[in-house]
ZADO-1210 file (C-alpha; in nm, 4 decimals, padded with zeros to 6 digits):
<atoms>
<atom x="-01.2638" y="-00.9307" z="-00.4659" code="MET" pos="1"/>
<atom x="-01.4088" y="-00.6330" z="-00.4690" code="ASP" pos="2"/>
<atom x="-01.2014" y="-00.2995" z="-00.5203" code="ALA" pos="3"/>
<atom x="-01.4371" y="-00.0283" z="-00.3572" code="PHE" pos="4"/>
<atom x="-01.4885" y="-00.1825" z="-00.0185" code="GLN" pos="5"/>
<atom x="-01.5384" y="00.0263" z="00.2407" code="PRO" pos="6"/>
<atom x="-01.2345" y="-00.1289" z="00.4423" code="THR" pos="7"/>
<atom x="-00.8830" y="-00.2454" z="00.3701" code="PRO" pos="8"/>
<atom x="-00.8016" y="-00.5785" z="00.2956" code="PRO" pos="9"/>
<atom x="-00.5462" y="-00.7026" z="00.5434" code="GLU" pos="10"/>
<atom x="-00.2848" y="-00.7358" z="00.2622" code="TRP" pos="11"/>
<atom x="-00.3210" y="-00.3479" z="00.2325" code="THR" pos="12"/>
<atom x="-00.1566" y="-00.2778" z="00.6252" code="GLN" pos="13"/>
<atom x="00.2407" y="-00.4128" z="00.4456" code="ARG" pos="14"/>
<atom x="00.1885" y="-00.1788" z="00.0850" code="ALA" pos="15"/>
<atom x="00.4630" y="00.0317" z="00.0196" code="LYS" pos="16"/>
<atom x="00.4968" y="00.3729" z="-00.1481" code="HIS" pos="17"/>
<atom x="00.5752" y="00.3688" z="-00.4956" code="ALA" pos="18"/>
<atom x="00.7140" y="00.6152" z="-00.6617" code="LEU" pos="19"/>
<atom x="00.6858" y="00.5558" z="-00.9867" code="GLN" pos="20"/>
<atom x="00.3289" y="00.3534" z="-01.0901" code="PHE" pos="21"/>
<atom x="00.4374" y="00.0274" z="-01.0887" code="CYS" pos="22"/>
<atom x="00.5560" y="-00.2468" z="-00.8611" code="CYS" pos="23"/>
<atom x="00.8616" y="-00.1102" z="-00.5929" code="PRO" pos="24"/>
<atom x="01.0248" y="-00.3990" z="-00.6330" code="THR" pos="25"/>
<atom x="00.9831" y="-00.5976" z="-01.0018" code="CYS" pos="26"/>
<atom x="00.8630" y="-00.2880" z="-01.2116" code="GLY" pos="27"/>
<atom x="00.5354" y="-00.5034" z="-01.3450" code="ALA" pos="28"/>
<atom x="00.3072" y="-00.3056" z="-01.3676" code="SER" pos="29"/>
<atom x="-00.0454" y="-00.2129" z="-01.2350" code="ALA" pos="30"/>
<atom x="-00.2442" y="-00.4582" z="-01.4667" code="TYR" pos="31"/>
<atom x="-00.0547" y="-00.7020" z="-01.4016" code="ASP" pos="32"/>
<atom x="-00.1695" y="-00.7397" z="-01.0262" code="ALA" pos="33"/>
<atom x="-00.3245" y="-01.0140" z="-00.8621" code="GLN" pos="34"/>
<atom x="-00.5876" y="-00.8120" z="-00.6355" code="ARG" pos="35"/>
<atom x="-00.6686" y="-00.4097" z="-00.6236" code="VAL" pos="36"/>
<atom x="-00.7953" y="-00.1887" z="-00.3918" code="TRP" pos="37"/>
<atom x="-00.8652" y="00.1914" z="-00.3567" code="LEU" pos="38"/>
<atom x="-00.9096" y="00.3449" z="-00.1152" code="ASN" pos="39"/>
<atom x="-01.1912" y="00.6652" z="-00.1801" code="ARG" pos="40"/>
<atom x="-01.2945" y="00.6942" z="00.1847" code="ARG" pos="41"/>
<atom x="-00.9964" y="00.9343" z="00.2153" code="ALA" pos="42"/>
<atom x="-00.9698" y="01.1196" z="-00.0904" code="PRO" pos="43"/>
<atom x="-00.7031" y="01.4090" z="-00.0776" code="VAL" pos="44"/>
<atom x="-00.6988" y="01.7389" z="-00.2336" code="MET" pos="45"/>
<atom x="-00.3823" y="01.8571" z="-00.4916" code="SER" pos="46"/>
<atom x="-00.2906" y="02.2008" z="-00.5277" code="GLU" pos="47"/>
<atom x="-00.4889" y="02.2405" z="-00.8054" code="ASP" pos="48"/>
<atom x="-00.8127" y="02.1360" z="-00.5910" code="TYR" pos="49"/>
<atom x="-00.8375" y="01.7909" z="-00.7628" code="GLN" pos="50"/>
<atom x="-00.9309" y="01.5259" z="-00.5712" code="ARG" pos="51"/>
<atom x="-00.6878" y="01.2241" z="-00.5827" code="LYS" pos="52"/>
<atom x="-00.6715" y="00.9013" z="-00.3885" code="TRP" pos="53"/>
<atom x="-00.4554" y="00.5752" z="-00.2669" code="GLN" pos="54"/>
<atom x="-00.4176" y="00.2734" z="-00.5525" code="GLU" pos="55"/>
<atom x="-00.3356" y="00.0180" z="-00.3767" code="PHE" pos="56"/>
<atom x="-00.1830" y="-00.3410" z="-00.5556" code="TYR" pos="57"/>
<atom x="-00.1028" y="-00.6629" z="-00.4662" code="ASP" pos="58"/>
<atom x="00.2041" y="-00.7973" z="-00.6974" code="CYS" pos="59"/>
<atom x="00.2314" y="-01.0987" z="-00.8072" code="GLU" pos="60"/>
<atom x="00.5322" y="-01.1391" z="-00.7140" code="CYS" pos="61"/>
<atom x="00.4440" y="-01.0518" z="-00.3325" code="GLY" pos="62"/>
<atom x="00.4877" y="-00.6655" z="-00.2837" code="THR" pos="63"/>
<atom x="00.1918" y="-00.4983" z="-00.2333" code="ALA" pos="64"/>
<atom x="00.2459" y="-00.1306" z="-00.3541" code="TRP" pos="65"/>
<atom x="00.0596" y="00.1857" z="-00.3622" code="TRP" pos="66"/>
<atom x="00.0813" y="00.5696" z="-00.5055" code="ALA" pos="67"/>
<atom x="-00.1491" y="00.7884" z="-00.5992" code="TRP" pos="68"/>
<atom x="-00.4204" y="00.8074" z="-00.9047" code="SER" pos="69"/>
<atom x="-00.3851" y="01.1382" z="-01.0174" code="SER" pos="70"/>
<atom x="-00.0094" y="00.9444" z="-01.0471" code="ASP" pos="71"/>
<atom x="-00.1188" y="00.6645" z="-01.2920" code="ARG" pos="72"/>
<atom x="00.0028" y="00.7306" z="-01.6503" code="PRO" pos="73"/>
<atom x="-00.2449" y="00.7797" z="-01.8948" code="PRO" pos="74"/>
<atom x="-00.4118" y="00.4286" z="-02.0391" code="SER" pos="75"/>
<atom x="-00.3150" y="00.2877" z="-02.4014" code="ASP" pos="76"/>
<atom x="-00.7157" y="00.1636" z="-02.3804" code="LEU" pos="77"/>
<atom x="-00.8406" y="00.5265" z="-02.4710" code="THR" pos="78"/>
<atom x="-00.9219" y="00.5987" z="-02.7728" code="ARG" pos="79"/>
<atom x="-00.8053" y="00.8656" z="-02.9737" code="GLU" pos="80"/>
<atom x="-01.0548" y="01.0227" z="-03.2150" code="ASP" pos="81"/>
<atom x="-00.9467" y="01.1534" z="-03.4487" code="SER" pos="82"/>
</atoms>
């Protein structure tokens, strides 16, 4: 599956908006999702004129959820330079 495909996959139709950046049912991280789709065709502008997108996740518990890209927490995979 391509997270950047232009048309939304069927499973995104049942997605719930997550207020925290994790599965609203089981609390699993986005890293644990089975499938991901980014809605890059319809960006929204934030108050400070930054673009944000809907990120859709299909959790291993069976819940589909979405959150704004601007709500994603900082990655612990980034390298900090000294």
